[in-house]
C-alpha positions in Angstrom: -10.0 -36.1 71.7 -12.6 -36.5 69.0 -13.1 -33.6 66.8 -16.7 -32.5 65.5 -16.2 -31.9 61.8 -19.9 -31.1 61.4 -20.0 -27.1 62.0 -16.7 -27.1 60.2 -18.5 -28.5 57.1 -21.8 -26.4 57.3 -18.8 -23.2 57.6 -17.1 -24.7 54.3 -20.3 -25.2 52.5 -21.9 -21.7 53.3 -18.3 -19.8 52.2 -18.6 -21.9 49.0 -22.0 -20.9 48.5 -21.2 -17.4 48.9 -18.3 -17.5 47.1 -19.9 -19.2 44.1 -22.9 -16.7 44.1 -20.4 -13.7 43.9 -18.3 -15.3 41.3 -21.3 -16.3 39.4 -22.6 -13.1 39.5 -19.4 -11.6 38.6 -19.0 -14.1 35.6 -22.8 -12.7 34.0 -21.8 -9.5 34.5 -18.4 -10.3 32.4 -20.5 -12.3 29.8 -22.8 -9.5 29.4 -20.1 -7.2 28.9 -18.4 -9.1 26.4 -21.2 -10.6 24.8 -22.4 -7.9 23.1 -22.6 -8.7 19.4 -20.2 -6.0 18.5 -16.8 -5.8 16.2 -13.8 -4.2 17.7 -11.3 -1.7 15.7 -8.5 0.2 16.7 -7.4 3.4 15.2 -4.8 5.9 16.4 -6.9 9.3 15.2 -9.2 10.8 17.7 -12.6 10.1 16.5 -14.1 13.9 16.1 -11.0 14.4 13.5 -11.1 10.9 12.0 -11.2 11.2 8.0 -14.1 9.4 8.1 -16.8 7.6 10.3 -17.1 3.7 10.0 -20.2 3.7 11.6 -21.7 4.0 8.1 -20.0 1.2 6.7 -22.4 -1.5 8.7 -24.4 0.3 11.2 -26.1 -2.7 12.4 -25.7 -6.6 10.6 -28.3 -8.7 12.7 -28.0 -6.9 15.8 -23.8 -6.3 15.3 -22.5 -3.1 16.4 -19.2 -1.5 15.5 -16.9 -0.5 18.4 -14.2 1.7 17.5 -11.8 2.4 20.2 -9.1 5.4 19.3 -6.3 5.6 20.6 -6.0 9.9 20.1 -3.0 9.8 18.5 -0.7 7.7 20.5 0.8 5.5 18.0 3.3 3.8 20.2 0.7 2.8 22.7 -1.7 1.3 20.1 1.2 -0.6 18.5 2.4 -1.8 21.7 -1.0 -2.9 22.9 -2.0 -4.1 19.7 1.1 -6.3 19.3 0.9 -7.8 22.8 -2.8 -8.6 22.2 -2.6 -10.1 18.9 0.1 -12.9 20.5 -2.0 -14.1 23.0 -5.2 -14.4 20.6 -6.9 -11.0 21.9 -7.2 -7.8 19.9 -9.5 -6.4 17.6 -12.0 -8.5 15.3 -10.8 -6.3 12.3 -7.3 -5.2 11.4 -6.9 -1.6 10.0 -3.0 -1.3 8.9 -3.5 2.6 8.8 -5.6 5.4 9.8 -5.0 8.9 8.4 -1.2 8.4 7.5 -0.5 6.7 10.9 0.9 3.4 10.5 -0.6 1.1 13.2 1.0 -2.5 11.7 4.9 -2.7 12.3 5.3 -5.5 9.9 2.2 -6.1 7.5 4.7 -9.1 6.2 4.8 -10.6 9.8 0.9 -9.9 10.0 0.4 -12.1 7.2 2.6 -14.9 7.9 1.3 -15.3 11.8 -2.0 -17.2 11.1 -3.5 -14.4 12.9 -5.5 -13.5 10.1 -8.0 -15.4 8.1 -8.4 -15.9 4.4 -10.9 -14.0 2.6 -11.2 -15.5 -0.2 -14.1 -18.0 0.7 -15.7 -15.1 1.3 -15.4 -13.5 -1.9 -16.2 -16.6 -3.0 -19.6 -16.7 -2.0 -19.9 -12.6 -2.3 -22.4 -12.4 -5.2 -22.0 -8.8 -4.8 -18.0 -8.8 -5.8 -17.2 -7.9 -9.3 -13.3 -8.0 -10.1 -13.7 -5.3 -12.7 -14.9 -2.9 -9.9 -11.4 -3.1 -8.5 -7.8 -2.0 -9.4 -7.0 -5.8 -9.5 -3.0 -5.1 -9.2 -3.6 -3.1 -5.8 -5.8 -5.7 -4.5 -3.3 -8.5 -5.2 -1.3 -6.8 -2.3 -3.4 -8.7 -0.1 -2.5 -12.0 -1.0 0.3 -14.1 0.5 0.7 -17.8 -0.7 -2.5 -18.0 -2.2 -4.5 -16.6 0.8 -6.0 -13.2 0.8 -5.3 -11.7 4.2 -6.2 -8.0 3.6 -8.8 -5.8 1.2 -6.7 -2.6 0.4 -9.0 0.3 0.3 -6.3 3.0 -0.6 -3.1 3.4 -2.4 -0.8 5.7 -3.5 2.0 6.4 -6.3 5.1 8.8 -4.9 4.8 12.4 -5.9 6.7 15.5 -5.4 4.7 19.1 -5.6 5.6 22.4 -6.6 4.4 25.5 -8.5 5.6 26.3 -12.2 6.5 29.6 -10.5 9.0 28.3 -8.4 10.6 25.6 -11.2 10.8 28.3 -13.8 13.0 30.3 -11.2 15.2 27.3 -10.7 15.3 26.5 -14.3 13.4 22.9 -13.7 11.5 21.8 -16.9 9.1 18.9 -16.0 7.5 19.0 -19.2 4.0 16.7 -19.6 5.2 15.1 -16.2 7.9 13.3 -17.8 11.0 13.4 -15.2 13.9 10.7 -15.8 16.2 9.6 -13.2 19.1 11.5 -15.1 16.7 14.5 -15.4 16.6 14.7 -11.5 20.2 13.7 -11.1 21.3 16.3 -13.5 18.8 18.9 -11.4 20.4 18.3 -8.4 23.8 18.7 -9.7 22.9 22.1 -11.2 21.0 23.2 -7.8 24.3 22.5 -5.9 26.5 24.6 -8.3 23.7 27.4 -8.5 22.1 28.0 -5.1 23.3 31.1 -3.3 21.7 30.2 0.1 23.2 27.1 1.3 19.9 26.9 3.5 17.9 26.8 0.3 16.2 22.9 -0.4 15.6 21.3 -3.7 13.1 18.8 -2.0 11.7 18.9 1.5 11.8 15.3 2.9 8.5 15.2 4.7 8.3 12.8 7.2 11.8 11.5 6.2 10.7 9.0 3.5 12.2 10.2 0.5 14.8 7.4 0.4 11.7 5.0 1.2 9.8 6.3 -1.6 12.7 6.1 -4.2 13.4 2.4 -3.2 10.0 1.6 -3.5 9.5 3.8 -6.7 12.8 1.8 -8.7 12.2 -0.3 -11.8 14.1 -3.7 -9.9 12.3 -4.7 -7.0 14.6 -4.8 -4.3 12.8 -7.0 -1.9 9.9 -9.8 -3.1 8.1 -10.7 0.0 6.4 -13.6 -1.2 9.2 -15.3 -2.5 11.7 -13.8 0.0 14.1 -12.8 -2.2 16.3 -9.6 -1.7 18.2 -7.7 -4.4 19.7 -4.8 -1.8 23.4 -6.3 -2.5 23.3 -5.7 -6.1 25.3 -3.2 -8.2 21.7 -1.4 -8.9 21.0 -0.9 -5.4 24.8 0.5 -4.5 24.6 3.1 -7.8 21.0 4.1 -6.3 22.9 4.8 -2.4 25.7 6.6 -4.3 23.2 8.8 -6.2 21.2 9.6 -3.3 23.8 10.5 -1.0 25.9 12.6 -3.6 23.5 14.3 -5.1 19.5 14.3 -3.6 20.7 13.9 -0.2 23.0 17.1 -0.9 19.8 19.1 -1.6 16.9 17.7 0.8 15.6 19.3 3.8 14.9 17.1 6.0 11.7 16.9 8.1 12.2 18.4 11.7 10.0 20.8 13.6 12.5 23.9 12.8 12.3 22.9 9.0 8.4 23.3 9.4 8.7 26.5 11.1 10.8 27.6 8.6 9.2 26.7 5.5 5.9 28.4 7.0 8.0 31.3 7.4 9.6 31.3 3.9 7.8 29.2 1.4 11.1 29.9 -1.1 13.1 27.7 1.0 12.1 25.0 -1.0 11.6 24.2 -4.8 9.6 20.8 -4.4 8.2 18.7 -1.2 8.2 15.0 -1.0 4.8 13.7 -0.7 4.6 10.4 1.0 0.9 10.3 1.0 1.2 10.2 -3.0 -2.2 10.3 -4.3 -3.8 10.8 -1.0 -3.3 14.7 -0.5 -2.9 15.7 -4.1 -6.3 13.9 -5.1 -8.8 16.2 -4.2 -6.4 19.0 -3.1 -7.5 19.3 0.7 -3.9 20.7 1.8 -4.9 24.9 2.2 -1.2 25.4 1.6 -1.0 23.8 -1.5 -4.1 24.9 -2.7 -3.5 28.6 -2.1 -0.1 28.3 -3.4 -1.5 26.5 -6.8 0.8 23.4 -6.4 1.1 20.9 -8.8 1.9 17.1 -8.7 4.7 15.6 -10.3 6.0 12.1 -10.5 8.8 10.8 -8.7 11.6 9.6 -10.8 11.9 5.9 -10.7 15.6 4.3 -10.6 16.2 2.6 -13.7 12.9 4.6 -15.7 10.8 2.0 -14.5 6.7 2.1 -14.5 4.5 3.3 -12.0 4.4 1.7 -8.7 1.6 1.9 -6.6 2.0 1.0 -2.7 -0.9 0.0 -0.5 -2.2 2.2 2.0 -5.1 1.5 3.9 -5.9 -2.2 4.2 -8.0 -4.5 6.3 -8.0 -7.9 7.9 -10.0 -10.3 10.0 -8.7 -11.9 12.8 -9.3 -15.3 13.7 -10.6 -14.8 17.2 -13.7 -12.7 15.3 -16.9 -14.2 16.4 -18.9 -12.7 13.5 -16.7 -13.2 10.6 -19.2 -12.7 7.9 -20.3 -9.3 9.4 -16.9 -8.4 9.7 -16.4 -9.1 5.8 -19.5 -7.2 4.9 -18.0 -4.1 7.0 -14.6 -4.2 5.3 -16.1 -4.6 1.9 -18.6 -1.6 2.4 -15.5 0.3 3.7 -13.4 -0.6 0.5 -16.7 0.2 -2.1 -17.3 3.2 0.9 -21.3 2.8 -0.4 -22.4 5.4 1.4 -20.3 7.7 1.7 -20.6 11.3 -0.2 -17.5 12.0 -2.0 -18.2 15.5 -2.0 -18.1 15.7 1.6 -15.9 13.3 2.9 -11.9 13.2 2.5 -10.9 10.2 0.7 -7.0 10.4 1.5 -5.7 8.6 -1.1 -6.8 6.8 -4.4 -9.4 4.1 -3.9 -9.0 0.7 -5.2 -13.0 0.8 -6.0 -13.0 1.8 -9.3 -16.4 4.0 -9.0 -15.4 5.7 -5.8 -12.0 6.8 -7.3 -14.1 7.9 -10.7 -16.3 10.1 -8.4 -12.9 11.2 -6.5 -11.9 12.2 -9.9 -15.0 14.3 -10.6 -14.3 16.3 -7.6 -11.1 16.7 -8.3 -11.8 18.0 -12.0 -14.4 20.2 -10.5 -17.3 18.4 -12.2 -18.8 18.0 -8.3 -18.3 20.2 -5.5 -16.2 19.4 -2.7 -18.1 20.3 0.8 -16.1 19.2 3.3 -17.4 18.6 7.2 -14.7 20.6 8.9 -15.1 23.5 6.9 -11.3 24.0 7.0 -10.1 22.7 3.2 -10.3 24.2 -0.2 -10.6 22.6 -3.3 -9.4 23.6 -6.4 -9.9 22.4 -10.4 -6.9 20.0 -11.9 -4.8 22.0 -14.7 -3.9 19.7 -18.0 -0.9 18.5 -16.7 -2.3 17.1 -13.5 -4.8 15.4 -15.4 -1.8 13.2 -17.3 -0.9 12.0 -13.7 -4.4 11.3 -12.6 -5.1 9.3 -16.0 -2.4 7.2 -15.1 -3.2 6.3 -11.4 -5.4 3.2 -13.1 -2.5 1.9 -14.6 0.0 1.2 -12.0 2.2 -1.7 -13.3 2.6 -3.3 -10.2 2.2 -2.8 -6.5 5.2 -2.3 -3.8 4.5 -3.5 -0.3 5.6 -1.0 2.3 6.9 -2.8 5.4 7.5 -0.7 8.3 9.9 -2.6 10.1 11.8 -3.2 6.9 11.6 0.6 6.5 13.3 1.1 9.6 16.1 -1.1 8.6 16.4 1.1 5.4 16.6 4.4 7.2 19.1 3.3 9.8 21.3 1.3 7.4 21.4 4.5 5.0 21.6 7.0 7.5 25.1 5.0 8.9 26.2 5.5 5.1 25.2 9.1 5.4 27.2 9.9 8.1 30.1 7.8 6.3 30.7 4.9 9.1 30.2 2.5 6.3 30.9 2.4 2.4 27.6 2.1 0.1 29.0 -1.5 -0.2 28.8 -2.2 3.3 25.5 -0.6 3.4 24.0 -2.7 0.9 25.4 -6.0 1.9 24.3 -5.3 5.6 20.9 -4.5 4.8 20.4 -7.5 2.2 21.7 -9.6 5.4 19.2 -8.0 7.8 16.3 -8.3 5.5 16.9 -11.6 4.8 17.0 -12.8 8.3 13.9 -10.7 8.9 12.0 -13.0 6.3 13.0 -16.2 7.3 13.1 -16.1 11.1 
């Protein structure tokens, strides 16, 4: 039987026309949505309490707008989504490594070696407004890997301990002129163990459980060099540091838990000093109401081996290779780093600024030369005393930067925890950690 194909052909053409029209309309809608001239950046902190609003940094650059995406403090969701998107060439146009002390990037080292970010040096080279003398170049170099600049750091910290002279005097602790050696701290720990009457009292409150990380990054020996992939954990120096930490420092340290926080609020005399992982961040303009009311002061965390002053980059910016508007993204980053439109007397600068003019203005606020008028109206500012000025005078003289990689930090804390619990020796911990980090650097 002869089959008539004509009606079927007409039907197929008609369906195809309808289908293509529908698809084209959908594509046009999608194109309109994704075709907006914008730069996307992810933040962990919700917009209404973010420490500064990034809209000022660019506003409009040839019609390009900033598109901030907030994850309302859901750090795990942000990290997981970001990792998946970056692996498939999606995600934000601009990467921010940290938002208000929330570490957005799990591994800065892996990000810098993944070909996801572009080299910023060509943009700096043609930037007529860029003056190296305007920046703390020791910290600026933290964004360079294998000769390419993947990050522009905005803020950094140096490890600090905070306390009051009254508490220190009550416990016979003398930190004259902010000089406190490693040997002084160990001796203080020994005396504290022997003299304290209440076993719940602690010499140091380990805020966010980062004291061991701070002690390692603040050591004279650079235990990990990311650029050369050299590790020095399996050494006598590191083993000695671990033993000092377990035998003396850990014994007088109160770990950061919800119950401990509640206890501290109920009895501020429970601890003598606090580990401050933000370092210069919270201390620079004294925005922590508890510390301001208690008249707390800042002291340099002792360096194992009694080395120099080491800065840890905190907030760094990079541009992904998928970004369509790379020049606009670079301008946005530089405006953030320089904060040219920020009124320092109204906005919290949560760290020591890499851009020297901004750092100078922050110091003027901290010294009381300019009033601090916070937007939220919940912070208290006070003038620095002479000892504190001694610290802040040193912040621009950091001798070296120490990259802080969260994946490596997790390796450190988990390995040290096993040593503290007695399941492995200090020597085994050093060997295990050295092996893990080397594998991580070379995988």
